[in-house]
C-alpha positions in Angstrom: 0.0 0.0 0.0 2.6 2.6 1.2 6.2 2.3 0.2 9.2 4.6 0.5 12.3 3.8 -1.7 15.8 5.1 -1.0 14.5 8.2 0.8 17.0 10.9 1.8 16.5 14.3 3.3 19.3 16.8 3.4 19.0 20.1 5.3 21.5 23.0 4.7 22.3 25.7 7.2 24.5 28.8 6.8 25.0 31.2 4.0 28.8 31.8 3.5 29.9 28.3 4.4 26.7 26.2 4.2 26.8 22.9 6.2 24.6 20.0 5.1 23.1 17.5 7.4 21.4 14.3 6.3 18.4 13.9 8.5 17.4 10.7 6.6 19.9 8.7 4.6 18.8 6.2 1.9 15.9 4.7 3.8 13.4 2.2 2.3 10.3 1.3 4.2 6.8 -0.1 3.5 3.5 -0.8 5.2 0.8 -3.0 3.8 -3.0 -2.9 4.2 -3.9 -3.9 7.7 -0.3 -3.9 8.9 1.1 -2.1 11.9 4.7 -0.9 11.5 6.8 0.6 14.2 9.7 2.9 13.8 11.9 3.2 16.9 15.0 5.1 17.8 16.3 7.9 19.9 15.5 11.6 19.5 17.1 13.2 16.5 17.5 10.0 14.5 15.1 11.1 11.7 11.9 9.3 12.5 9.6 12.4 12.2 11.3 13.6 9.0 10.8 10.1 7.5 7.1 10.2 8.5 6.5 13.6 6.9 8.1 12.4 3.7 5.9 9.3 3.6 2.8 11.6 4.0 4.0 14.0 1.3 4.3 16.9 3.8 7.9 17.5 2.8 9.7 16.5 -0.4 12.6 14.1 -0.1 16.0 15.3 -1.4 16.0 12.0 -3.3 14.0 8.8 -3.4 10.3 8.2 -4.1 7.1 7.4 -2.1 4.5 5.1 -3.6 0.8 4.8 -2.6 -1.0 2.0 -4.2 1.7 2.0 -6.9 1.4 5.8 -7.6 4.5 7.9 -7.2 3.2 10.7 -4.9 6.6 12.4 -4.9 6.2 13.2 -8.6 2.7 14.5 -8.2 1.9 18.2 -8.4 0.1 19.9 -5.5 -3.3 19.8 -7.1 -3.1 16.1 -7.7 -1.6 15.4 -4.3 -4.4 17.4 -2.6 -6.8 14.7 -3.7 -4.9 12.1 -1.6 -4.7 14.2 1.5 -7.7 12.6 3.2 -6.1 9.2 2.9 -3.2 10.2 5.2 -3.6 11.4 8.8 -0.9 12.3 11.2 -1.4 12.2 14.9 1.3 14.6 16.3 3.1 14.3 19.6 2.2 17.8 20.8 -1.6 18.4 20.6 -1.1 22.2 21.3 0.4 22.6 17.9 -2.6 20.9 16.2 -5.5 22.6 18.0 -6.7 26.2 17.2 -7.0 27.9 20.6 -10.0 30.0 19.3 -12.1 27.0 18.4 -14.0 24.6 20.6 -12.7 21.0 20.6 -15.9 19.9 18.8 -15.3 22.3 16.0 -11.7 21.1 15.7 -12.7 17.5 15.4 -15.3 18.4 12.8 -12.9 20.5 10.7 -11.6 17.6 8.5 -15.1 16.6 7.5 -16.0 20.2 6.7 -12.9 20.7 4.6 -13.3 17.4 2.7 -16.9 18.3 1.9 -17.9 14.7 1.5 -20.2 14.5 4.6 -23.7 15.9 4.8 -24.0 18.6 7.4 -26.5 16.5 9.3 -24.1 13.6 9.6 -21.1 15.6 10.8 -22.3 15.9 14.4 -23.0 12.1 14.5 -19.5 11.3 13.3 -17.9 13.7 15.7 -19.8 12.3 18.6 -18.9 8.7 17.6 -15.1 9.5 17.4 -15.1 11.4 20.7 -16.8 8.5 22.4 -14.3 6.0 20.9 -11.3 7.8 22.5 -13.1 7.7 25.9 -14.2 11.3 26.3 -17.5 12.7 27.3 -19.6 14.7 24.8 -19.5 17.8 27.1 -15.9 18.4 26.2 -17.0 19.4 22.7 -17.9 22.9 24.0 -14.6 23.5 25.7 -11.5 25.2 24.4 -8.0 23.7 24.4 -6.9 25.6 27.5 -9.9 24.3 29.4 -8.9 20.6 29.2 -5.9 18.6 30.3 -3.0 17.7 27.9 -4.2 14.0 27.8 -7.7 15.0 27.0 -6.5 17.4 24.2 -4.4 14.6 22.8 -7.3 12.3 22.6 -9.3 14.9 20.8 -6.6 15.2 18.2 -6.7 11.5 17.8 -10.4 11.6 17.3 -10.0 14.2 14.6 -7.5 12.1 12.8 -10.0 9.2 12.6 -13.0 11.2 11.3 -12.0 10.8 7.6 -11.5 7.0 7.8 -7.9 7.3 6.5 -6.0 4.6 4.7 -2.7 5.5 6.4 -2.5 6.6 10.0 0.9 7.8 11.3 1.2 8.2 15.1 4.2 10.3 16.0 4.6 9.6 19.8 0.9 10.2 20.0 0.4 8.4 23.3 3.6 9.5 25.0 1.8 12.0 27.3 -1.1 9.7 28.3 -1.5 7.4 31.3 -0.7 3.7 30.7 -4.4 2.8 30.9 -5.4 5.5 28.4 -2.6 4.4 26.1 -4.0 0.9 26.0 -7.5 2.3 25.2 -6.2 4.5 22.4 -4.1 1.7 20.9 -7.2 -0.5 21.0 -9.1 2.2 19.1 -6.4 2.4 16.5 -6.2 -1.4 16.2 -10.0 -1.6 15.7 -9.8 1.2 13.1 -7.0 -0.7 11.3 -9.0 -3.9 11.3 -12.3 -2.3 10.2 -10.8 -0.1 7.4 -7.8 -2.3 6.4 -5.6 0.8 6.8 -1.9 0.9 7.5 -0.8 2.0 10.9 2.7 3.5 11.4 3.8 3.9 15.0 6.7 6.2 15.8 7.7 5.7 19.4 10.4 5.7 22.1 8.3 3.1 24.0 9.8 -0.2 23.1 7.1 -2.1 25.1 4.4 -0.4 23.0 6.2 -1.2 19.7 6.7 -4.8 20.8 3.0 -5.2 21.7 1.4 -3.7 18.6 3.9 -4.0 15.7 3.8 -6.6 13.0 7.2 -5.3 11.8 9.7 -3.0 13.3 12.3 -0.6 11.8 15.2 0.6 14.1 16.7 3.9 13.2 20.0 5.5 14.2 21.5 8.7 12.8 19.2 8.8 9.8 19.6 5.2 8.8 17.7 2.0 9.3 20.1 -0.3 11.2 17.7 -3.2 11.6 14.4 -4.4 10.3 12.4 -7.5 11.1 9.2 -9.1 12.5 10.9 -10.4 15.7 13.4 -7.6 16.4 12.7 -7.6 20.1 12.9 -11.3 20.5 16.1 -11.7 18.4 18.0 -8.4 18.1 21.1 -8.5 15.9 22.5 -5.0 15.6 24.5 -3.7 18.7 22.3 -0.6 18.8 19.1 -2.6 18.9 20.6 -4.6 21.8 21.5 -1.4 23.6 17.9 -0.1 23.2 16.6 -3.2 24.7 18.9 -2.9 27.7 17.4 -0.7 30.4 20.9 0.4 31.5 21.9 1.6 28.0 18.4 2.9 27.2 18.4 5.3 30.2 21.8 6.7 29.1 21.1 7.3 25.4 22.0 10.6 23.9 20.9 12.4 20.8 22.9 11.0 18.0 25.1 13.0 15.6 26.9 11.7 12.6 30.6 10.9 12.9 33.0 13.5 11.7 34.1 10.9 9.1 30.5 11.0 7.6 30.6 14.8 7.2 34.0 14.7 5.5 33.0 12.0 3.2 34.9 9.1 4.8 31.8 7.2 5.7 31.8 4.3 8.1 29.4 2.7 10.5 27.5 5.6 12.3 27.3 3.6 15.5 31.1 3.1 15.5 31.9 5.5 18.4 29.4 3.9 20.7 29.6 0.3 19.7 31.3 -2.1 22.2 31.8 -4.7 19.4 33.6 -2.4 16.9 36.6 -3.5 14.9 38.8 -1.8 12.3 36.6 -3.4 9.6 33.7 -1.2 10.9 35.4 1.9 9.4 33.5 1.3 6.2 30.1 2.3 4.8 27.7 -0.4 6.0 24.8 -1.7 4.0 21.6 -3.6 5.1 22.2 -7.4 4.9 19.8 -10.3 5.1 20.4 -12.4 8.3 18.2 -14.6 10.3 15.0 -13.2 8.8 16.1 -9.6 9.5 17.8 -6.9 7.6 20.8 -5.6 9.6 23.4 -2.9 8.9 26.4 -4.5 10.6 29.6 -6.0 9.2 29.3 -9.0 11.6 26.5 -10.4 9.3 28.3 -10.0 6.0 
């Protein structure tokens, strides 16, 4: 259904001596109908940039995104606008997605109004249904964002994302600020939506327990690259970084990643080199994804 091929995104900063930074580097990813895919990795590794490229919100520097075989990166804005209702992003920070001048009910109804495919008499019914699905009372529809808690506002944003029955739902740390019990309820709603509509669900998360519980397939990102991909990544991790993520000791001590100086100067080697406890001189080479044990892993050990 949704497929990204060799996606890269380069940002440039500075005028006199511009410096380029690869936020995403040659990433390929796909999600099929009715499939839940998790993208995990530390802050700054490129997960959100990748998600925005998959949705067509930002153009990749190179690479293509296909939706049902159609190359959406080659589409013009007018053609792409017709596909917007098929993609919905649930952002991490609900304050950025809610208009402070509107009631929550009006915000939830907004996608239906813009799409223009729902009769006015049916909008209220759909809004009430979605609000109830995320576990909120109908009285919250008349409140404004500043009058509800952060968790309640996030659930309203999730309800809004579901109103158009999207084909692809991308959840960018959408449950990170919710209580555990509410997280379970929201994930249950997303799972039911996926099963009912046959949509693809892409979960971006730091919560490895959540990813393990809901994902059919997991992609592990580090410094803009996919370092491991598989269906049983958590049960059988291969890459040293994946193993570190699954270790509570390492996980609590993770830092935002930056590319090695060798990457910037063009002498590319394994980006996990400086932090890897298993590195050798052979690791000072550009690594590729290799098939091993049912996984794809970016590590010289599995050549």
